C-alpha atoms as one frame of an Amber mdcrd trajectory, in Angstrom:
protein
 131.428 152.712  89.100 131.335 148.979  89.089 128.350 147.801  91.202 128.426
 144.119  92.195 125.418 143.296  94.350 123.612 140.904  92.170 120.312 140.991
  90.324 118.247 142.802  91.242 119.765 144.582  94.234 122.324 146.183  91.900
 119.749 147.576  89.562 117.686 149.026  92.247 120.992 150.633  93.755 121.892
 152.304  90.342 118.375 153.499  89.718 118.122 155.125  92.988 121.710 156.559
  93.084 121.787 157.701  89.327 121.348 161.565  90.394 123.828 161.228  93.286
 126.710 159.316  91.479 128.407 161.142  88.680 129.461 159.324  85.759 128.587
 155.592  84.587 127.498 152.834  86.818 127.995 149.246  85.332 126.251 146.273
  87.001 128.830 143.595  87.024 126.790 141.096  89.301 128.869 138.060  90.538
 131.817 138.812  88.235 133.726 140.657  91.191 133.224 137.357  93.041 134.741
 135.211  90.154 137.767 137.595  89.764 138.347 137.561  93.426 138.520 133.819
  93.618 135.458 133.554  96.087 133.434 131.610  93.742 135.065 128.796  91.304
 134.567 128.981  87.814 132.766 126.406  85.639 134.914 123.391  84.388 136.609
 124.193  81.108 134.293 122.240  78.976 131.505 124.107  80.299 133.222 127.354
  79.677 134.135 126.242  76.005 130.313 125.607  75.531 129.286 128.898  76.635
 127.376 127.233  79.485 129.005 128.810  82.496 125.835 130.603  83.430 123.881
 127.037  83.444 126.775 125.560  85.577 126.426 128.414  88.246 122.604 128.202
  88.117 122.953 124.347  88.818 125.353 125.069  91.714 123.422 127.867  93.036
 119.632 127.261  92.566 118.590 130.657  94.074 119.990 132.127  90.759 117.131
 130.502  88.776 114.685 133.570  89.268 117.658 135.861  88.097 118.249 133.641
  84.962 114.531 133.491  84.139 114.291 137.478  84.453 117.056 137.861  81.950
 115.598 135.268  79.568 112.203 137.270  79.664 114.041 140.493  79.138 116.104
 139.035  76.221 112.893 137.582  74.969 110.957 140.996  75.052 114.184 142.964
  73.279 114.248 140.390  70.672 110.428 140.732  69.723 110.692 144.472  69.796
 113.555 144.360  67.384 111.679 141.904  65.246 108.716 144.332  65.212 110.658
 147.371  64.539 112.632 145.573  61.695 109.175 144.515  60.087 107.723 148.166
  60.308 111.116 149.371  58.730 110.987 146.942  55.700 107.400 147.710  55.492
 108.049 151.390  54.938 110.731 150.951  52.716 108.585 148.882  50.454 105.875
 151.558  50.285
């Protein structure tokens, strides 16, 4: 099931519906709006630089909170990976 409600509504919905919806739910955010043509894509140069998310944030300032949340989560995931890698390497050298 593709859930395209945007952050954080789709995450809340998926959490609440996980016991009632059989199968897999995937949060696609605003991707469906892009595919439907409701939201214009970033210029090609932005796309090639991998900055389409930045273009959308500039065009839709209300998205700043979502981008900050994603960055915070990514930082926590990277920190956890680094700590676990360090622990694993320490255990191998003992």
